[in-house]
VEXDREN-2710 file (C-alpha; in Angstrom, 1 decimal):
% VEXDREN-2710
k/r/px/py/pz
1/MET/0.0/0.0/0.0
2/THR/1.4/3.4/-1.0
3/THR/2.2/5.9/1.7
4/PRO/0.3/9.1/1.2
5/ASP/1.9/12.6/1.3
6/HIS/-0.1/13.5/4.4
7/HIS/-2.4/11.9/7.0
8/THR/-5.1/14.5/6.3
9/ILE/-5.8/17.3/3.8
10/ILE/-8.1/20.1/4.9
11/VAL/-9.6/22.1/2.0
12/GLY/-10.2/25.7/3.0
13/ALA/-8.5/28.1/5.5
14/GLY/-11.7/29.8/6.6
15/PHE/-13.0/29.3/10.1
16/SER/-14.1/25.7/9.3
17/GLY/-10.5/24.8/8.2
18/ILE/-9.0/26.7/11.1
19/GLY/-11.3/24.9/13.6
20/ALA/-10.6/21.5/12.0
21/ALA/-6.8/22.1/12.1
22/ILE/-6.9/23.1/15.8
23/ALA/-9.0/20.0/16.6
24/LEU/-6.5/17.7/14.8
25/ASP/-3.6/19.2/16.7
26/ARG/-5.4/18.8/20.0
27/ALA/-6.0/15.2/19.2
28/GLY/-2.3/14.7/18.4
29/LEU/-3.0/14.2/14.7
30/HIS/-0.3/16.7/13.4
31/ASP/0.3/15.4/9.9
32/TYR/-2.0/17.6/7.9
33/VAL/-1.9/20.4/5.4
34/ILE/-4.5/23.1/4.6
35/LEU/-5.1/24.0/1.0
36/GLU/-6.5/27.5/0.5
37/ALA/-7.4/29.1/-2.8
38/GLY/-6.9/32.6/-1.5
39/ALA/-3.8/34.5/-0.6
40/GLU/-4.7/34.8/3.1
41/PRO/-6.8/32.9/5.7
42/GLY/-10.3/33.9/6.6
43/GLY/-12.6/32.3/4.0
44/THR/-15.8/34.3/3.8
45/TRP/-14.1/37.3/5.5
46/TYR/-11.2/37.2/3.1
47/TRP/-13.2/37.0/-0.1
48/ASN/-16.2/39.2/0.9
49/THR/-15.0/42.8/1.5
50/TYR/-18.0/44.8/0.1
51/PRO/-19.0/48.1/1.9
52/GLY/-20.9/47.5/5.1
53/ILE/-20.1/43.8/5.4
54/GLY/-20.5/42.5/8.9
55/VAL/-21.8/39.6/10.9
56/ASP/-25.5/39.2/11.5
57/ILE/-25.4/37.5/14.9
58/PRO/-23.7/39.1/18.0
59/SER/-19.9/39.1/18.0
60/PHE/-19.8/37.2/21.3
61/SER/-21.4/34.1/19.5
62/TYR/-19.4/34.4/16.3
63/GLN/-16.2/33.0/17.7
64/PHE/-14.7/29.8/19.0
65/SER/-15.8/28.9/22.5
66/PHE/-12.1/28.2/23.4
67/GLU/-10.8/31.4/21.8
68/GLN/-13.1/34.2/22.9
69/SER/-11.9/37.7/22.0
70/THR/-11.9/40.5/24.6
71/SER/-11.5/43.2/22.0
72/TRP/-14.7/43.3/20.0
73/SER/-15.5/46.9/19.1
74/ARG/-19.2/46.4/18.4
75/THR/-22.0/44.1/19.3
76/TYR/-22.0/43.1/15.6
77/ALA/-18.5/43.1/14.3
78/LYS/-17.6/44.4/10.9
79/GLY/-15.8/42.3/8.3
80/GLY/-12.3/43.6/8.8
81/GLU/-12.5/42.8/12.5
82/LEU/-13.6/39.2/11.8
83/LYS/-10.8/38.8/9.3
84/GLY/-8.4/40.0/12.0
85/TYR/-9.8/37.4/14.4
86/ALA/-9.1/34.7/11.8
87/ASP/-5.5/35.9/11.4
88/ARG/-5.0/35.9/15.2
89/CYS/-6.3/32.3/15.5
90/VAL/-4.0/31.2/12.7
91/ASP/-1.0/32.7/14.3
92/LYS/-1.8/31.8/17.9
93/TYR/-2.3/28.1/17.0
94/GLY/0.7/27.9/14.7
95/LEU/-1.3/27.2/11.6
96/ARG/0.2/29.6/9.1
97/ARG/3.1/27.3/8.2
98/ARG/0.6/24.5/7.6
99/ILE/-1.4/26.5/5.0
100/ARG/-0.6/26.4/1.3
101/PHE/-2.1/29.6/-0.1
102/GLY/-3.0/30.0/-3.8
103/MET/-3.9/26.3/-4.0
104/HIS/-7.3/26.0/-5.7
105/VAL/-8.6/22.4/-5.4
106/ALA/-10.2/21.2/-8.6
107/ALA/-11.0/17.6/-7.8
108/ALA/-10.5/14.8/-5.3
109/VAL/-10.6/11.1/-6.3
110/PHE/-10.5/8.2/-3.9
111/ASP/-8.1/5.4/-4.6
112/ASP/-9.7/2.1/-3.5
113/GLU/-6.5/0.1/-3.8
114/ASN/-4.5/2.3/-1.4
115/ASP/-7.4/3.8/0.7
116/THR/-6.1/7.3/-0.1
117/TRP/-7.5/10.5/-1.6
118/ARG/-5.7/12.2/-4.5
119/VAL/-6.4/15.9/-4.5
120/ASP/-5.9/17.6/-7.9
121/LEU/-5.0/21.3/-8.0
122/ALA/-6.3/23.7/-10.6
123/HIS/-2.8/25.0/-11.5
124/GLY/-1.5/21.4/-12.0
125/GLY/-0.1/18.8/-9.7
126/SER/-1.7/16.8/-6.9
127/LEU/-1.3/15.7/-3.3
128/THR/-2.4/12.5/-1.6
129/ALA/-3.7/11.9/1.9
130/ARG/-5.3/9.1/3.9
131/PHE/-8.2/11.4/5.0
132/LEU/-9.9/14.4/3.4
133/ILE/-11.8/17.1/5.2
134/ASN/-14.0/19.5/3.2
135/ALA/-13.9/22.8/5.0
136/SER/-14.5/25.0/2.0
137/GLY/-17.7/26.5/3.3
138/VAL/-20.6/27.8/1.2
139/LEU/-20.2/31.6/1.3
140/THR/-17.0/32.0/-0.8
141/VAL/-17.8/31.1/-4.4
142/PRO/-20.3/33.6/-6.0
143/LYS/-23.4/32.4/-7.8
144/LEU/-23.8/34.3/-11.0
145/PRO/-27.3/35.2/-12.2
146/ASP/-28.9/33.4/-15.1
147/ILE/-29.7/36.5/-17.0
148/ASP/-29.3/37.0/-20.8
149/GLY/-26.5/39.4/-21.7
150/VAL/-25.0/39.8/-18.3
151/ASP/-21.6/39.3/-19.8
152/THR/-22.1/41.9/-22.5
153/PHE/-22.4/44.9/-20.1
154/ALA/-19.8/47.5/-21.2
155/GLY/-19.5/49.2/-17.9
156/VAL/-18.0/47.9/-14.6
157/THR/-19.5/44.6/-13.3
158/MET/-18.7/43.1/-9.9
159/HIS/-20.2/40.6/-7.6
160/THR/-20.4/41.5/-3.9
161/ALA/-18.2/38.5/-3.1
162/ARG/-15.4/39.9/-5.4
163/TRP/-15.7/43.7/-4.6
164/ASP/-13.3/45.9/-6.7
165/HIS/-12.1/48.5/-4.3
166/THR/-10.3/50.4/-7.1
167/GLN/-13.7/51.5/-8.4
168/ASP/-15.0/54.8/-7.1
169/LEU/-18.8/54.8/-7.1
170/THR/-19.1/58.5/-6.4
171/GLY/-21.4/60.2/-8.8
172/LYS/-22.0/57.0/-10.8
173/ARG/-25.3/55.5/-12.0
174/VAL/-25.3/52.1/-10.2
175/ALA/-27.6/49.1/-10.5
176/ILE/-27.7/46.3/-8.0
177/ILE/-29.4/43.0/-8.7
178/GLY/-30.6/41.2/-5.7
179/THR/-32.0/42.1/-2.2
180/GLY/-30.6/39.3/-0.1
181/ALA/-28.3/39.5/3.0
182/SER/-25.3/41.1/1.1
183/ALA/-27.5/43.6/-0.7
184/VAL/-29.1/44.6/2.6
185/GLN/-25.7/45.6/3.9
186/VAL/-24.3/47.2/0.6
187/ILE/-27.3/49.3/-0.4
188/PRO/-27.3/51.7/2.6
189/GLU/-23.5/52.2/2.3
190/ILE/-23.3/53.2/-1.3
191/ALA/-26.6/55.1/-1.7
192/PRO/-25.3/58.4/-0.3
193/LYS/-22.3/58.3/-2.7
194/VAL/-23.8/57.4/-6.0
195/GLU/-25.7/59.7/-8.4
196/HIS/-28.5/57.2/-8.7
197/LEU/-29.0/53.7/-7.4
198/THR/-31.5/51.3/-9.1
199/VAL/-32.3/48.2/-7.0
200/PHE/-33.7/45.2/-8.9
201/GLN/-35.7/43.0/-6.6
202/ARG/-37.1/39.6/-7.4
203/THR/-38.2/38.6/-4.0
204/PRO/-38.5/41.0/-1.0
205/ILE/-36.8/40.2/2.3
206/TRP/-38.1/40.6/5.8
207/CYS/-35.9/42.9/7.7
208/LEU/-35.5/43.6/11.4
209/PRO/-33.4/46.2/13.3
210/LYS/-30.5/45.0/15.3
211/PHE/-28.9/46.3/18.5
212/ASP/-25.6/47.2/16.7
213/VAL/-23.7/49.7/18.8
214/PRO/-20.1/50.4/19.7
215/LEU/-19.2/48.6/22.9
216/PRO/-18.7/51.1/25.7
217/ALA/-15.5/51.0/27.7
218/ALA/-17.3/49.3/30.7
219/ALA/-18.4/46.4/28.5
220/ARG/-14.9/45.9/27.0
221/LEU/-13.5/46.0/30.5
222/ALA/-16.1/43.4/31.7
223/MET/-14.9/41.0/29.1
224/ARG/-11.4/41.1/30.6
225/ILE/-12.4/40.2/34.2
226/PRO/-12.9/36.5/35.3
227/GLY/-16.2/35.2/34.0
228/GLY/-16.9/38.3/31.9
229/LYS/-16.4/36.7/28.5
230/THR/-18.5/33.7/29.5
231/LEU/-21.4/35.9/30.7
232/HIS/-21.4/37.9/27.4
233/ARG/-21.3/34.7/25.4
234/LEU/-24.1/33.0/27.4
235/ILE/-26.4/35.9/26.9
236/SER/-25.6/36.1/23.3
237/GLN/-26.0/32.4/22.7
238/ALA/-29.4/32.4/24.4
239/TYR/-30.5/35.2/22.0
240/VAL/-29.1/33.4/19.0
241/GLU/-30.7/30.1/20.0
242/LEU/-34.1/31.7/20.6
243/THR/-34.1/33.6/17.2
244/PHE/-33.3/30.6/15.0
245/PRO/-32.9/27.0/16.2
246/ILE/-35.9/27.2/18.6
247/SER/-38.1/29.5/16.6
248/ALA/-37.3/27.8/13.2
249/GLN/-36.6/24.2/14.0
250/TYR/-39.4/24.0/16.6
251/TYR/-41.9/26.3/15.0
252/THR/-44.9/24.1/15.6
253/VAL/-44.0/23.9/19.3
254/PHE/-42.9/27.5/19.7
255/PRO/-44.5/29.7/17.0
256/LEU/-42.3/32.7/17.9
257/ALA/-41.9/33.7/14.3
258/ASP/-45.6/34.8/14.1
259/ARG/-44.8/37.6/16.5
260/ALA/-41.6/38.4/14.6
261/GLU/-43.7/39.0/11.5
262/ARG/-45.8/41.5/13.3
263/LEU/-42.6/43.3/14.4
264/CYS/-41.3/43.2/10.8
265/ARG/-44.5/44.8/9.5
266/ALA/-44.4/47.5/12.1
267/TYR/-40.8/48.3/11.4
268/LEU/-41.4/48.4/7.6
269/LYS/-44.4/50.8/8.2
270/ARG/-42.3/53.0/10.4
271/GLU/-39.2/53.1/8.1
272/VAL/-40.6/53.5/4.6
273/ARG/-42.7/56.6/3.9
274/ASP/-44.1/55.8/0.4
275/PRO/-46.9/53.2/0.6
276/VAL/-46.3/51.9/-3.0
277/THR/-42.6/51.3/-2.2
278/ARG/-43.5/49.8/1.2
279/ASP/-45.9/47.4/-0.5
280/LYS/-43.1/46.3/-2.9
281/LEU/-40.8/45.7/0.0
282/THR/-43.4/43.6/1.8
283/PRO/-42.8/39.8/1.4
284/ARG/-45.7/37.6/0.5
285/TYR/-44.3/34.7/2.5
286/ALA/-44.0/34.1/6.3
287/VAL/-41.0/35.1/8.3
288/GLY/-38.6/32.2/8.5
289/CYS/-39.1/30.8/5.0
290/LYS/-36.1/32.7/3.8
291/ARG/-33.1/34.1/5.7
292/PRO/-34.2/37.6/7.0
293/GLY/-32.1/40.7/6.9
294/PHE/-31.0/42.5/10.0
295/HIS/-30.1/46.2/9.4
296/ASN/-31.0/49.6/10.9
297/THR/-31.0/51.7/7.8
298/TYR/-31.7/49.3/4.8
299/LEU/-35.4/50.0/4.6
300/SER/-35.1/53.8/5.2
301/THR/-32.7/54.0/2.3
302/TYR/-35.6/53.7/-0.1
303/ASN/-36.8/57.1/1.1
304/ARG/-33.9/58.7/-0.7
305/ASP/-34.7/60.6/-3.9
306/ASN/-31.7/58.9/-5.7
307/VAL/-32.8/55.4/-5.0
308/ALA/-35.3/53.5/-7.1
309/LEU/-36.8/50.0/-6.4
310/VAL/-37.6/48.0/-9.5
311/THR/-39.7/44.9/-9.2
312/GLU/-40.4/44.3/-12.9
313/PRO/-38.6/41.1/-14.0
314/ILE/-35.3/41.6/-15.8
315/ARG/-35.4/40.6/-19.5
316/GLU/-31.8/41.1/-20.3
317/VAL/-28.6/43.1/-19.6
318/THR/-27.4/45.2/-22.5
319/PRO/-24.1/46.9/-23.0
320/SER/-25.5/50.1/-21.5
321/GLY/-27.8/48.9/-18.8
322/VAL/-30.6/46.6/-17.6
323/THR/-33.8/46.1/-19.6
324/THR/-36.9/44.9/-17.8
325/ALA/-39.9/42.9/-19.1
326/ASP/-41.9/46.0/-19.7
327/GLY/-39.3/47.2/-22.2
328/THR/-37.7/49.9/-20.0
329/THR/-33.9/50.2/-20.2
330/HIS/-32.2/51.5/-17.1
331/GLU/-28.9/52.9/-18.2
332/VAL/-26.1/52.5/-15.6
333/ASP/-22.3/52.8/-15.3
334/VAL/-21.8/50.1/-12.7
335/LEU/-23.6/46.8/-12.4
336/ILE/-23.4/45.0/-8.9
337/LEU/-24.4/41.4/-8.7
338/ALA/-25.7/40.7/-5.2
339/THR/-26.9/37.2/-6.2
340/GLY/-25.4/35.2/-3.4
341/PHE/-23.8/31.8/-3.4
342/LYS/-24.6/28.1/-4.1
343/VAL/-25.7/26.8/-0.7
344/MET/-28.1/24.0/-1.0
345/ASP/-27.1/22.8/-4.4
346/VAL/-25.7/19.4/-5.3
347/ASP/-22.6/21.1/-6.6
348/ALA/-22.3/23.4/-3.6
349/VAL/-19.0/21.6/-2.7
350/THR/-16.4/23.8/-4.4
351/PHE/-14.5/20.9/-6.1
352/ASP/-15.4/17.6/-7.8
353/VAL/-15.5/14.6/-5.4
354/THR/-15.3/11.0/-6.7
355/GLY/-15.6/8.3/-4.2
356/SER/-15.3/4.5/-4.1
357/GLY/-16.0/2.8/-7.4
358/GLY/-15.9/6.0/-9.3
359/VAL/-19.1/7.4/-7.9
360/GLU/-19.3/11.2/-8.1
361/LEU/-20.7/13.0/-5.1
362/ALA/-22.9/15.4/-7.2
363/ASP/-24.4/12.4/-9.0
364/TYR/-24.9/10.5/-5.7
365/TRP/-26.9/13.5/-4.3
366/GLU/-28.7/13.9/-7.6
367/ARG/-30.0/10.3/-7.4
368/ASN/-30.5/10.0/-3.6
369/ARG/-31.3/13.6/-2.5
370/MET/-28.8/15.6/-0.4
371/GLN/-27.9/13.7/2.7
372/ALA/-25.0/12.9/5.1
373/TYR/-24.8/11.0/8.3
374/GLU/-24.9/13.6/11.1
375/GLY/-24.0/16.2/8.4
376/VAL/-20.5/14.8/8.2
377/SER/-20.1/11.5/6.3
378/ILE/-21.6/9.8/3.2
379/PRO/-21.6/6.1/2.4
380/GLY/-19.5/5.2/-0.6
381/PHE/-17.1/8.1/0.2
382/PRO/-14.6/6.6/2.6
383/ASN/-12.2/8.8/4.6
384/PHE/-14.1/11.9/3.5
385/PHE/-15.7/14.3/6.0
386/SER/-17.5/17.6/5.7
387/VAL/-17.8/20.4/8.2
388/MET/-21.0/21.7/6.6
389/GLY/-22.7/18.7/5.0
390/PRO/-26.4/18.3/4.5
391/TYR/-28.4/18.1/7.8
392/GLY/-25.5/19.2/10.0
393/TYR/-26.3/22.9/10.6
394/VAL/-29.0/23.9/13.0
395/GLY/-28.9/27.6/12.1
396/SER/-27.2/29.1/15.2
397/SER/-23.6/30.3/15.3
398/TYR/-21.5/28.9/12.5
399/PHE/-18.8/28.3/15.2
400/ALA/-21.1/26.0/17.1
401/LEU/-21.4/23.9/13.9
402/ILE/-17.6/23.9/13.4
403/GLU/-16.9/22.7/16.9
404/ALA/-19.6/20.0/16.8
405/GLN/-18.6/18.6/13.4
406/THR/-14.8/18.7/14.0
407/ARG/-15.4/16.8/17.3
408/HIS/-17.3/14.1/15.2
409/ILE/-14.5/14.0/12.7
410/VAL/-11.7/13.7/15.3
411/ARG/-13.6/10.9/17.1
412/CYS/-13.5/8.9/13.8
413/LEU/-9.9/9.7/13.1
414/SER/-8.8/8.9/16.6
415/GLN/-10.6/5.6/16.5
416/ALA/-8.9/4.9/13.2
417/ALA/-5.5/5.6/14.7
418/HIS/-6.4/3.3/17.7
419/GLN/-7.3/0.4/15.4
420/SER/-4.6/1.2/12.8
421/ALA/-7.3/1.4/10.3
422/SER/-6.6/2.9/6.8
423/ARG/-10.3/3.1/5.8
424/VAL/-13.2/4.7/7.6
425/GLU/-16.7/4.6/6.1
426/VAL/-20.1/5.2/7.5
427/SER/-22.5/2.3/7.0
428/GLN/-25.5/2.6/4.6
429/GLU/-27.8/1.5/7.5
430/ALA/-26.5/4.3/9.8
431/ASN/-26.9/6.9/7.0
432/ASP/-30.4/5.7/6.1
433/ARG/-31.4/5.8/9.8
434/TYR/-30.2/9.3/10.2
435/PHE/-31.8/10.6/7.0
436/ALA/-35.1/8.9/8.1
437/GLU/-34.8/10.7/11.4
438/MET/-34.4/14.0/9.7
439/MET/-37.4/13.4/7.5
440/ARG/-39.5/12.3/10.5
441/LYS/-38.6/15.4/12.6
442/ARG/-38.8/18.1/9.9
443/HIS/-42.6/18.6/10.1
444/ARG/-42.0/20.9/13.1
445/GLN/-39.7/23.3/11.1
446/ILE/-40.9/26.7/10.0
447/PHE/-40.1/26.0/6.4
448/TRP/-43.2/23.9/5.6
449/GLN/-45.7/26.7/5.9
450/GLU/-47.7/27.1/2.7
451/SER/-46.4/30.5/1.9
452/CYS/-42.8/29.4/1.8
453/SER/-43.3/28.3/-1.8
454/LYS/-43.2/32.0/-2.7
455/ALA/-40.0/32.7/-0.9
456/ASN/-37.4/31.8/-3.5
457/SER/-35.2/30.7/-0.5
458/TYR/-31.8/29.1/-0.7
459/TYR/-32.8/27.0/2.2
460/PHE/-34.6/24.8/-0.3
461/ASP/-32.8/22.5/-2.6
462/LYS/-34.0/21.3/-6.0
463/ASN/-36.0/18.5/-4.4
464/GLY/-37.8/20.8/-2.1
465/ASP/-35.9/19.6/0.9
466/VAL/-34.3/21.9/3.5
467/PRO/-31.0/20.2/4.5
468/LEU/-30.8/21.9/7.9
469/ARG/-30.8/19.7/11.0
470/PRO/-34.1/20.0/12.9
471/ALA/-32.5/20.3/16.3
472/THR/-31.0/22.7/18.8
473/THR/-27.4/23.6/19.2
474/PHE/-27.2/21.6/22.4
475/GLU/-28.6/18.5/20.7
476/ALA/-26.0/18.8/17.9
477/TYR/-23.3/19.3/20.5
478/LEU/-24.3/16.1/22.4
479/ARG/-24.7/14.0/19.2
480/SER/-21.2/14.9/18.1
481/ARG/-19.8/13.4/21.3
482/ARG/-22.2/10.4/21.6
483/PHE/-22.9/9.1/18.1
484/PRO/-22.0/5.3/18.1
485/LEU/-18.7/4.7/16.5
486/ARG/-20.1/1.3/15.4
487/ASP/-22.0/3.3/12.8
488/TYR/-18.7/3.4/11.0
489/SER/-16.6/0.5/9.7
490/PHE/-12.8/0.7/10.4
491/SER/-10.6/-1.5/8.3
492/ALA/-7.0/-1.9/7.4
END
């Protein structure tokens, strides 16, 4: 049997990859390398640098439980601060020397004869490893719109995930396509600078204000005294848990979202003066069907004289602007695509994965629907683990997901080391049992309200499934520590 280059390859140096690497080191599994397409660590917070970018849950929850910052400047940190936190984690835990930057992974193929993964790089060459961890995330590779002529626009075109900071929007006629989470943050930032901003909306988004304020000196000091960080985090975690895992995953038990919709409607009425614009901005689906926005000035931006909201469908993009179905052409200088990312798609994994017997992961999900045991492992794909696989994420802090899933992965790899096993694979029976459990419990989720069919939400995949785990953060935490290792086969 051929000896691989490394015990483990981690794809991605965002927070998922950082968390996976730290977990491996803590378990004594030091022979790993991290392959990162970008020039720096940070993942989402490296690639996404658009104006106004920030986290949409409190900073105290958006961090590792074992590496809590005492220097957050705001209740909701901005993108640069989160990128700085990633850099500090990389340096503190000695990961920088283990990361190979500029390494875009094109494909990974499992070698049945040697129980190894061959990872092919886009620029040429390959590496091999016994185990492969997909930590590439879902908010890094932009999803381009399927609009005729979008590549013919003669002006400046940029996606929010690839913002061009050399472009000065001052005095320009700007169009932005999309009103999702990124657009909610960008629009209020650029509206005061541009000559005119045209927002093309396909589906409106529910929006709520957030308590986003600079942290006073007393709060920053409190984070530095014994127990201070823990108290901040507990309060923050309780808020996060209440606003998504409990209200969305247990909607039929705790219909808290119904009250949230009343708050959204009241906020919309208070913020937007023109009743016609207000009606255009009012979703026709229930709160929770689609990821809501959280912003204090997004809605009021539509009161500006230089901002126009267009809800007529786009027919095509021309060299000079955007033409809608009614024949109107909106001439612009800059076209911004706020069209999000591939999240719940079969090709959401950023590289091609071919498992045992030549089975491709995208084809497997196409035939069997998206599924993964505990959101981590897939039968037929030995020695392959995902941090954000189908039915792993409960919707709370992404760091809670990272810590739970990396604990699951490390349990498998430690057991493999204990048994001197070269092949680790989840059984079909265990996978089927878990998928059946997900189907059995999903009826209580918020996503199955009748109006959700109108939401155009990325929560739903092409089969109409929502591959989110119907559980609380605490349930996921326990499962990662108690799932039966017998659900896997360990063989030499």
